[in-house]
BALOBA-1460 file (C-alpha; in Angstrom, 3 decimals):
// residues 308
<rec num="1" residu="x" x="-14.969" y="-6.702" z="10.124"/>
<rec num="2" residu="x" x="-16.511" y="-3.511" z="11.152"/>
<rec num="3" residu="x" x="-13.457" y="-2.871" z="13.646"/>
<rec num="4" residu="x" x="-11.054" y="-3.450" z="10.603"/>
<rec num="5" residu="x" x="-13.040" y="-0.955" z="8.534"/>
<rec num="6" residu="x" x="-13.161" y="1.841" z="11.199"/>
<rec num="7" residu="x" x="-9.365" y="1.167" z="11.841"/>
<rec num="8" residu="x" x="-8.597" y="1.427" z="8.038"/>
<rec num="9" residu="x" x="-10.836" y="4.660" z="7.784"/>
<rec num="10" residu="x" x="-8.830" y="6.268" z="10.648"/>
<rec num="11" residu="x" x="-5.607" y="5.502" z="8.851"/>
<rec num="12" residu="x" x="-6.971" y="6.843" z="5.808"/>
<rec num="13" residu="x" x="-7.848" y="10.095" z="7.575"/>
<rec num="14" residu="x" x="-4.175" y="10.443" z="8.817"/>
<rec num="15" residu="x" x="-2.741" y="9.611" z="5.357"/>
<rec num="16" residu="x" x="-4.960" y="12.456" z="3.861"/>
<rec num="17" residu="x" x="-3.826" y="14.923" z="6.640"/>
<rec num="18" residu="x" x="-0.161" y="13.861" z="5.791"/>
<rec num="19" residu="x" x="-0.589" y="14.144" z="2.074"/>
<rec num="20" residu="x" x="-2.150" y="17.451" z="2.382"/>
<rec num="21" residu="x" x="0.600" y="18.729" z="4.880"/>
<rec num="22" residu="x" x="3.385" y="17.426" z="2.663"/>
<rec num="23" residu="x" x="2.073" y="18.983" z="-0.667"/>
<rec num="24" residu="x" x="1.435" y="22.276" z="1.172"/>
<rec num="25" residu="x" x="5.088" y="22.502" z="2.206"/>
<rec num="26" residu="x" x="6.667" y="20.983" z="-1.070"/>
<rec num="27" residu="x" x="4.869" y="23.517" z="-3.515"/>
<rec num="28" residu="x" x="5.788" y="26.645" z="-1.406"/>
<rec num="29" residu="x" x="9.399" y="25.196" z="-1.145"/>
<rec num="30" residu="x" x="9.695" y="24.976" z="-4.822"/>
<rec num="31" residu="x" x="11.440" y="27.864" z="-6.548"/>
<rec num="32" residu="x" x="9.450" y="30.385" z="-8.533"/>
<rec num="33" residu="x" x="6.666" y="32.901" z="-7.731"/>
<rec num="34" residu="x" x="3.038" y="32.395" z="-8.822"/>
<rec num="35" residu="x" x="2.729" y="36.359" z="-9.034"/>
<rec num="36" residu="x" x="5.637" y="36.660" z="-11.362"/>
<rec num="37" residu="x" x="4.408" y="33.899" z="-13.556"/>
<rec num="38" residu="x" x="1.144" y="35.369" z="-13.748"/>
<rec num="39" residu="x" x="2.183" y="39.144" z="-14.354"/>
<rec num="40" residu="x" x="5.426" y="38.453" z="-16.021"/>
<rec num="41" residu="x" x="9.035" y="39.629" z="-15.330"/>
<rec num="42" residu="x" x="8.105" y="43.305" z="-16.147"/>
<rec num="43" residu="x" x="5.556" y="43.527" z="-13.200"/>
<rec num="44" residu="x" x="6.319" y="46.324" z="-10.572"/>
<rec num="45" residu="x" x="6.844" y="45.592" z="-6.942"/>
<rec num="46" residu="x" x="3.435" y="47.068" z="-6.231"/>
<rec num="47" residu="x" x="1.591" y="44.872" z="-8.650"/>
<rec num="48" residu="x" x="3.353" y="41.819" z="-7.275"/>
<rec num="49" residu="x" x="2.442" y="42.682" z="-3.738"/>
<rec num="50" residu="x" x="-1.193" y="43.213" z="-4.623"/>
<rec num="51" residu="x" x="-1.299" y="39.750" z="-6.301"/>
<rec num="52" residu="x" x="0.407" y="38.297" z="-3.410"/>
<rec num="53" residu="x" x="-2.167" y="39.626" z="-0.994"/>
<rec num="54" residu="x" x="-5.068" y="38.460" z="-3.228"/>
<rec num="55" residu="x" x="-3.592" y="34.994" z="-3.336"/>
<rec num="56" residu="x" x="-3.093" y="34.909" z="0.362"/>
<rec num="57" residu="x" x="0.740" y="34.474" z="-0.006"/>
<rec num="58" residu="x" x="1.563" y="37.609" z="2.071"/>
<rec num="59" residu="x" x="0.450" y="35.924" z="5.152"/>
<rec num="60" residu="x" x="2.918" y="33.966" z="7.559"/>
<rec num="61" residu="x" x="3.279" y="30.203" z="6.406"/>
<rec num="62" residu="x" x="1.567" y="28.965" z="9.499"/>
<rec num="63" residu="x" x="-1.670" y="31.082" z="8.919"/>
<rec num="64" residu="x" x="-1.546" y="29.856" z="5.270"/>
<rec num="65" residu="x" x="-1.355" y="26.209" z="6.408"/>
<rec num="66" residu="x" x="-4.128" y="26.604" z="8.881"/>
<rec num="67" residu="x" x="-6.294" y="28.275" z="6.322"/>
<rec num="68" residu="x" x="-5.583" y="25.703" z="3.790"/>
<rec num="69" residu="x" x="-6.542" y="22.878" z="6.168"/>
<rec num="70" residu="x" x="-9.736" y="24.562" z="6.973"/>
<rec num="71" residu="x" x="-10.537" y="24.845" z="3.355"/>
<rec num="72" residu="x" x="-9.738" y="21.443" z="2.609"/>
<rec num="73" residu="x" x="-12.253" y="20.171" z="5.491"/>
<rec num="74" residu="x" x="-14.905" y="22.133" z="3.769"/>
<rec num="75" residu="x" x="-13.985" y="20.632" z="0.409"/>
<rec num="76" residu="x" x="-12.904" y="24.031" z="-0.768"/>
<rec num="77" residu="x" x="-9.754" y="23.632" z="-2.891"/>
<rec num="78" residu="x" x="-9.516" y="27.104" z="-4.182"/>
<rec num="79" residu="x" x="-9.408" y="28.967" z="-7.427"/>
<rec num="80" residu="x" x="-6.899" y="28.236" z="-10.110"/>
<rec num="81" residu="x" x="-5.103" y="31.505" z="-10.904"/>
<rec num="82" residu="x" x="-3.734" y="29.792" z="-14.110"/>
<rec num="83" residu="x" x="-7.074" y="28.520" z="-15.439"/>
<rec num="84" residu="x" x="-9.515" y="31.026" z="-13.966"/>
<rec num="85" residu="x" x="-11.683" y="28.378" z="-12.505"/>
<rec num="86" residu="x" x="-12.214" y="26.112" z="-9.444"/>
<rec num="87" residu="x" x="-9.262" y="24.086" z="-9.048"/>
<rec num="88" residu="x" x="-10.895" y="20.844" z="-8.253"/>
<rec num="89" residu="x" x="-13.346" y="21.284" z="-11.238"/>
<rec num="90" residu="x" x="-10.162" y="21.304" z="-13.530"/>
<rec num="91" residu="x" x="-8.789" y="18.108" z="-11.688"/>
<rec num="92" residu="x" x="-12.113" y="16.321" z="-12.206"/>
<rec num="93" residu="x" x="-12.330" y="17.204" z="-15.733"/>
<rec num="94" residu="x" x="-9.072" y="15.367" z="-16.393"/>
<rec num="95" residu="x" x="-9.667" y="12.508" z="-13.945"/>
<rec num="96" residu="x" x="-11.870" y="10.368" z="-16.610"/>
<rec num="97" residu="x" x="-8.804" y="10.306" z="-19.005"/>
<rec num="98" residu="x" x="-6.432" y="8.985" z="-16.189"/>
<rec num="99" residu="x" x="-8.959" y="6.477" z="-15.000"/>
<rec num="100" residu="x" x="-9.406" y="5.092" z="-18.496"/>
<rec num="101" residu="x" x="-5.552" y="4.716" z="-18.794"/>
<rec num="102" residu="x" x="-5.110" y="3.231" z="-15.361"/>
<rec num="103" residu="x" x="-7.983" y="0.791" z="-15.418"/>
<rec num="104" residu="x" x="-6.909" y="-0.446" z="-18.867"/>
<rec num="105" residu="x" x="-3.306" y="-0.898" z="-17.632"/>
<rec num="106" residu="x" x="-4.550" y="-2.795" z="-14.544"/>
<rec num="107" residu="x" x="-6.437" y="-4.989" z="-16.501"/>
<rec num="108" residu="x" x="-3.613" y="-5.801" z="-18.753"/>
<rec num="109" residu="x" x="-1.226" y="-6.172" z="-15.932"/>
<rec num="110" residu="x" x="-3.555" y="-8.572" z="-13.928"/>
<rec num="111" residu="x" x="-4.408" y="-10.813" z="-16.774"/>
<rec num="112" residu="x" x="-0.819" y="-11.095" z="-18.109"/>
<rec num="113" residu="x" x="0.836" y="-11.072" z="-14.749"/>
<rec num="114" residu="x" x="-1.515" y="-13.683" z="-13.178"/>
<rec num="115" residu="x" x="-1.012" y="-15.896" z="-16.262"/>
<rec num="116" residu="x" x="2.813" y="-15.673" z="-16.181"/>
<rec num="117" residu="x" x="2.904" y="-16.118" z="-12.488"/>
<rec num="118" residu="x" x="0.603" y="-19.241" z="-12.575"/>
<rec num="119" residu="x" x="2.748" y="-20.838" z="-15.448"/>
<rec num="120" residu="x" x="5.995" y="-20.213" z="-13.559"/>
<rec num="121" residu="x" x="4.694" y="-21.115" z="-10.191"/>
<rec num="122" residu="x" x="3.067" y="-24.286" z="-11.012"/>
<rec num="123" residu="x" x="6.361" y="-25.874" z="-11.934"/>
<rec num="124" residu="x" x="9.023" y="-23.938" z="-9.954"/>
<rec num="125" residu="x" x="12.615" y="-24.410" z="-11.189"/>
<rec num="126" residu="x" x="11.406" y="-25.372" z="-14.748"/>
<rec num="127" residu="x" x="12.350" y="-23.884" z="-17.977"/>
<rec num="128" residu="x" x="9.236" y="-21.779" z="-18.036"/>
<rec num="129" residu="x" x="9.899" y="-20.560" z="-14.536"/>
<rec num="130" residu="x" x="13.378" y="-19.420" z="-15.453"/>
<rec num="131" residu="x" x="12.186" y="-17.771" z="-18.740"/>
<rec num="132" residu="x" x="9.271" y="-15.831" z="-16.851"/>
<rec num="133" residu="x" x="11.622" y="-14.877" z="-14.134"/>
<rec num="134" residu="x" x="14.179" y="-13.371" z="-16.673"/>
<rec num="135" residu="x" x="11.441" y="-11.526" z="-18.442"/>
<rec num="136" residu="x" x="9.963" y="-10.073" z="-15.271"/>
<rec num="137" residu="x" x="13.372" y="-8.741" z="-14.018"/>
<rec num="138" residu="x" x="14.023" y="-7.010" z="-17.508"/>
<rec num="139" residu="x" x="10.500" y="-5.346" z="-17.437"/>
<rec num="140" residu="x" x="11.295" y="-3.927" z="-13.950"/>
<rec num="141" residu="x" x="14.875" y="-2.815" z="-15.024"/>
<rec num="142" residu="x" x="13.707" y="-0.583" z="-17.890"/>
<rec num="143" residu="x" x="12.499" y="3.029" z="-17.085"/>
<rec num="144" residu="x" x="8.971" y="3.445" z="-17.968"/>
<rec num="145" residu="x" x="9.681" y="6.404" z="-20.345"/>
<rec num="146" residu="x" x="12.217" y="4.361" z="-22.205"/>
<rec num="147" residu="x" x="9.604" y="1.586" z="-22.732"/>
<rec num="148" residu="x" x="7.117" y="4.114" z="-24.051"/>
<rec num="149" residu="x" x="9.585" y="5.617" z="-26.443"/>
<rec num="150" residu="x" x="10.551" y="2.089" z="-27.723"/>
<rec num="151" residu="x" x="6.836" y="1.222" z="-28.334"/>
<rec num="152" residu="x" x="6.297" y="4.467" z="-30.187"/>
<rec num="153" residu="x" x="9.296" y="3.849" z="-32.392"/>
<rec num="154" residu="x" x="8.322" y="0.160" z="-33.108"/>
<rec num="155" residu="x" x="4.557" y="0.241" z="-33.362"/>
<rec num="156" residu="x" x="3.914" y="3.916" z="-34.293"/>
<rec num="157" residu="x" x="6.853" y="5.206" z="-36.447"/>
<rec num="158" residu="x" x="8.058" y="1.842" z="-38.009"/>
<rec num="159" residu="x" x="5.050" y="-0.461" z="-38.241"/>
<rec num="160" residu="x" x="2.504" y="2.488" z="-38.317"/>
<rec num="161" residu="x" x="-0.076" y="0.159" z="-36.570"/>
<rec num="162" residu="x" x="-0.954" y="2.570" z="-33.637"/>
<rec num="163" residu="x" x="-0.966" y="6.319" z="-33.184"/>
<rec num="164" residu="x" x="1.888" y="7.639" z="-31.123"/>
<rec num="165" residu="x" x="0.026" y="10.249" z="-29.041"/>
<rec num="166" residu="x" x="-3.340" y="12.001" z="-28.483"/>
<rec num="167" residu="x" x="-6.799" y="10.648" z="-27.920"/>
<rec num="168" residu="x" x="-9.967" y="9.991" z="-30.009"/>
<rec num="169" residu="x" x="-10.022" y="6.237" z="-30.440"/>
<rec num="170" residu="x" x="-9.434" y="3.027" z="-28.618"/>
<rec num="171" residu="x" x="-6.304" y="2.692" z="-30.454"/>
<rec num="172" residu="x" x="-4.745" y="5.747" z="-29.000"/>
<rec num="173" residu="x" x="-5.062" y="4.022" z="-25.550"/>
<rec num="174" residu="x" x="-3.103" y="0.928" z="-26.581"/>
<rec num="175" residu="x" x="0.437" y="2.103" z="-26.383"/>
<rec num="176" residu="x" x="0.179" y="4.300" z="-23.216"/>
<rec num="177" residu="x" x="-1.726" y="1.679" z="-21.268"/>
<rec num="178" residu="x" x="0.723" y="-1.097" z="-22.276"/>
<rec num="179" residu="x" x="3.556" y="1.102" z="-21.230"/>
<rec num="180" residu="x" x="2.001" y="1.866" z="-17.913"/>
<rec num="181" residu="x" x="1.289" y="-1.821" z="-17.299"/>
<rec num="182" residu="x" x="4.562" y="-3.485" z="-18.030"/>
<rec num="183" residu="x" x="6.365" y="-2.812" z="-14.520"/>
<rec num="184" residu="x" x="2.887" y="-3.812" z="-12.893"/>
<rec num="185" residu="x" x="2.984" y="-7.052" z="-14.983"/>
<rec num="186" residu="x" x="6.380" y="-7.918" z="-13.591"/>
<rec num="187" residu="x" x="5.464" y="-7.223" z="-9.952"/>
<rec num="188" residu="x" x="2.224" y="-9.359" z="-10.253"/>
<rec num="189" residu="x" x="3.938" y="-12.166" z="-12.112"/>
<rec num="190" residu="x" x="6.789" y="-12.535" z="-9.606"/>
<rec num="191" residu="x" x="4.417" y="-12.190" z="-6.497"/>
<rec num="192" residu="x" x="2.053" y="-14.818" z="-7.957"/>
<rec num="193" residu="x" x="4.907" y="-17.195" z="-8.773"/>
<rec num="194" residu="x" x="6.360" y="-16.953" z="-5.345"/>
<rec num="195" residu="x" x="3.209" y="-17.244" z="-3.421"/>
<rec num="196" residu="x" x="1.891" y="-20.225" z="-5.685"/>
<rec num="197" residu="x" x="5.134" y="-22.112" z="-5.360"/>
<rec num="198" residu="x" x="4.789" y="-21.764" z="-1.612"/>
<rec num="199" residu="x" x="1.288" y="-22.906" z="-1.572"/>
<rec num="200" residu="x" x="2.129" y="-25.963" z="-3.719"/>
<rec num="201" residu="x" x="4.275" y="-27.140" z="-1.173"/>
<rec num="202" residu="x" x="1.692" y="-27.063" z="1.581"/>
<rec num="203" residu="x" x="0.410" y="-30.350" z="3.104"/>
<rec num="204" residu="x" x="-3.274" y="-29.920" z="2.201"/>
<rec num="205" residu="x" x="-1.863" y="-29.672" z="-1.508"/>
<rec num="206" residu="x" x="-0.375" y="-32.921" z="-1.020"/>
<rec num="207" residu="x" x="-3.598" y="-34.336" z="0.539"/>
<rec num="208" residu="x" x="-5.479" y="-33.116" z="-2.452"/>
<rec num="209" residu="x" x="-3.227" y="-34.862" z="-4.933"/>
<rec num="210" residu="x" x="-3.446" y="-38.126" z="-2.888"/>
<rec num="211" residu="x" x="-7.308" y="-38.039" z="-3.475"/>
<rec num="212" residu="x" x="-6.582" y="-38.425" z="-7.038"/>
<rec num="213" residu="x" x="-7.371" y="-34.674" z="-8.165"/>
<rec num="214" residu="x" x="-5.694" y="-33.562" z="-11.347"/>
<rec num="215" residu="x" x="-3.028" y="-30.803" z="-11.281"/>
<rec num="216" residu="x" x="-5.579" y="-28.491" z="-12.843"/>
<rec num="217" residu="x" x="-8.127" y="-29.209" z="-10.217"/>
<rec num="218" residu="x" x="-5.405" y="-28.963" z="-7.373"/>
<rec num="219" residu="x" x="-4.094" y="-25.506" z="-8.884"/>
<rec num="220" residu="x" x="-7.513" y="-23.847" z="-9.362"/>
<rec num="221" residu="x" x="-9.556" y="-25.449" z="-6.647"/>
<rec num="222" residu="x" x="-7.101" y="-25.440" z="-3.904"/>
<rec num="223" residu="x" x="-3.919" y="-23.402" z="-4.338"/>
<rec num="224" residu="x" x="-4.893" y="-20.401" z="-6.508"/>
<rec num="225" residu="x" x="-7.333" y="-18.963" z="-3.967"/>
<rec num="226" residu="x" x="-4.872" y="-18.808" z="-1.016"/>
<rec num="227" residu="x" x="-2.012" y="-17.809" z="-3.345"/>
<rec num="228" residu="x" x="-4.053" y="-14.644" z="-4.388"/>
<rec num="229" residu="x" x="-4.153" y="-13.074" z="-0.976"/>
<rec num="230" residu="x" x="-0.768" y="-11.280" z="-1.055"/>
<rec num="231" residu="x" x="-1.440" y="-10.452" z="-4.875"/>
<rec num="232" residu="x" x="-4.564" y="-8.697" z="-4.068"/>
<rec num="233" residu="x" x="-2.752" y="-6.595" z="-1.444"/>
<rec num="234" residu="x" x="-0.181" y="-5.530" z="-3.930"/>
<rec num="235" residu="x" x="-2.662" y="-4.839" z="-6.519"/>
<rec num="236" residu="x" x="-4.620" y="-2.568" z="-4.408"/>
<rec num="237" residu="x" x="-1.506" y="-0.595" z="-3.482"/>
<rec num="238" residu="x" x="-0.074" y="-0.642" z="-6.914"/>
<rec num="239" residu="x" x="-3.311" y="0.677" z="-8.718"/>
<rec num="240" residu="x" x="-3.052" y="3.726" z="-6.645"/>
<rec num="241" residu="x" x="0.692" y="4.106" z="-7.530"/>
<rec num="242" residu="x" x="-0.364" y="3.896" z="-11.270"/>
<rec num="243" residu="x" x="-2.581" y="6.874" z="-10.908"/>
<rec num="244" residu="x" x="0.589" y="8.647" z="-9.638"/>
<rec num="245" residu="x" x="2.907" y="6.854" z="-12.141"/>
<rec num="246" residu="x" x="0.770" y="8.107" z="-15.073"/>
<rec num="247" residu="x" x="2.417" y="11.395" z="-14.976"/>
<rec num="248" residu="x" x="5.338" y="10.295" z="-16.986"/>
<rec num="249" residu="x" x="3.407" y="8.137" z="-19.304"/>
<rec num="250" residu="x" x="0.793" y="10.737" z="-20.117"/>
<rec num="251" residu="x" x="3.372" y="13.327" z="-20.988"/>
<rec num="252" residu="x" x="5.290" y="10.947" z="-23.261"/>
<rec num="253" residu="x" x="1.912" y="10.260" z="-25.094"/>
<rec num="254" residu="x" x="0.413" y="13.549" z="-24.800"/>
<rec num="255" residu="x" x="-2.558" y="11.788" z="-23.025"/>
<rec num="256" residu="x" x="-4.825" y="14.665" z="-21.331"/>
<rec num="257" residu="x" x="-5.126" y="13.289" z="-17.787"/>
<rec num="258" residu="x" x="-4.118" y="14.203" z="-14.273"/>
<rec num="259" residu="x" x="-0.456" y="13.634" z="-15.124"/>
<rec num="260" residu="x" x="-0.263" y="16.174" z="-17.878"/>
<rec num="261" residu="x" x="-2.385" y="18.666" z="-15.856"/>
<rec num="262" residu="x" x="-0.091" y="18.537" z="-12.829"/>
<rec num="263" residu="x" x="2.938" y="19.198" z="-14.927"/>
<rec num="264" residu="x" x="1.290" y="22.251" z="-16.556"/>
<rec num="265" residu="x" x="0.195" y="23.460" z="-13.187"/>
<rec num="266" residu="x" x="3.660" y="22.977" z="-11.727"/>
<rec num="267" residu="x" x="5.159" y="25.017" z="-14.632"/>
<rec num="268" residu="x" x="2.727" y="27.815" z="-13.962"/>
<rec num="269" residu="x" x="3.194" y="27.632" z="-10.259"/>
<rec num="270" residu="x" x="-0.641" y="27.006" z="-9.547"/>
<rec num="271" residu="x" x="-0.493" y="25.592" z="-6.058"/>
<rec num="272" residu="x" x="-4.296" y="24.975" z="-5.960"/>
<rec num="273" residu="x" x="-4.406" y="22.615" z="-8.893"/>
<rec num="274" residu="x" x="-1.292" y="20.739" z="-7.691"/>
<rec num="275" residu="x" x="-2.798" y="20.482" z="-4.190"/>
<rec num="276" residu="x" x="-6.208" y="19.462" z="-5.503"/>
<rec num="277" residu="x" x="-4.651" y="16.730" z="-7.778"/>
<rec num="278" residu="x" x="-2.373" y="15.282" z="-5.049"/>
<rec num="279" residu="x" x="-5.366" y="15.095" z="-2.622"/>
<rec num="280" residu="x" x="-7.583" y="13.359" z="-5.205"/>
<rec num="281" residu="x" x="-4.820" y="10.861" z="-5.884"/>
<rec num="282" residu="x" x="-4.169" y="10.296" z="-2.188"/>
<rec num="283" residu="x" x="-8.025" y="9.726" z="-1.657"/>
<rec num="284" residu="x" x="-8.206" y="7.119" z="-4.519"/>
<rec num="285" residu="x" x="-5.242" y="5.255" z="-2.993"/>
<rec num="286" residu="x" x="-6.998" y="5.191" z="0.440"/>
<rec num="287" residu="x" x="-10.240" y="4.031" z="-1.164"/>
<rec num="288" residu="x" x="-8.465" y="1.239" z="-3.172"/>
<rec num="289" residu="x" x="-6.474" y="-0.030" z="-0.190"/>
<rec num="290" residu="x" x="-9.710" y="-0.245" z="1.781"/>
<rec num="291" residu="x" x="-11.210" y="-2.251" z="-1.059"/>
<rec num="292" residu="x" x="-8.273" y="-4.476" z="-1.227"/>
<rec num="293" residu="x" x="-8.703" y="-5.168" z="2.517"/>
<rec num="294" residu="x" x="-12.276" y="-5.939" z="2.079"/>
<rec num="295" residu="x" x="-11.569" y="-8.450" z="-0.636"/>
<rec num="296" residu="x" x="-8.662" y="-10.017" z="1.277"/>
<rec num="297" residu="x" x="-11.268" y="-10.580" z="4.075"/>
<rec num="298" residu="x" x="-13.376" y="-12.426" z="1.688"/>
<rec num="299" residu="x" x="-10.511" y="-14.543" z="0.548"/>
<rec num="300" residu="x" x="-9.209" y="-15.330" z="3.914"/>
<rec num="301" residu="x" x="-12.068" y="-16.370" z="6.542"/>
<rec num="302" residu="x" x="-9.514" y="-15.922" z="9.330"/>
<rec num="303" residu="x" x="-9.579" y="-12.147" z="8.698"/>
<rec num="304" residu="x" x="-13.308" y="-11.973" z="8.874"/>
<rec num="305" residu="x" x="-13.415" y="-13.974" z="12.127"/>
<rec num="306" residu="x" x="-10.700" y="-11.980" z="13.652"/>
<rec num="307" residu="x" x="-8.403" y="-14.955" z="14.073"/>
<rec num="308" residu="x" x="-5.458" y="-13.005" z="12.589"/>
């Protein structure tokens, strides 16, 4: 177990370095000049040069990169020239809204996805299995922003049951959370169905049935635990992806989280905020994957003992 944790932590360090390097190159390859955005198109060359020097953009790219990595190692993510405050402070201020949205979407996806997957996987090939499979394929086919717009048209504009945007009450969270959860529901349901259907064909399931156990006892007492191992793995990965995928949903519903902050920072060519938000998301993904690995080790004793 300790060896597995150390191995995952080393991989996490490599992932963080890769994310830091990639976002550094991407933001500097993007068109637009931060100095021009700050000073406006009427700024003189002298003013632009002075601001480039103060932002460190006049140095060679290699020197900027080494300085950037050194600052990240010291947990110094720089000042936001757009907001006039530490970049990570601005990111952390927006993080709770994104966490609320992501956690709510995850809870919805896990409950609905597991329920649909168990209903379909318990009797593979049946009518319910075909219906669930068709619904999950449809959910994965529709773009997230289109789902959000349709929900707004139906529940906010037509039925007037829920607010279409903003924050302030639990009702404001419903539409963005449901929108974000839809593709996740499909992934969990399909994976649960496939894993459970395979598990139900195992010999130990037949043995449990031969002992006189009911289908409910077989399902919840024997089959479900082993079927959840691949599901837990995917949930750990997908929750991190939800944080990144919240960019679109937050902008559709004017939700004041990390996604909307990153879009605003990109528009203002604020490198430090974009870099800080990206590294924070990468760190969340690393931690969630480690937690998923630990949970899988608890579900599968072979991993704890090093048998696999």
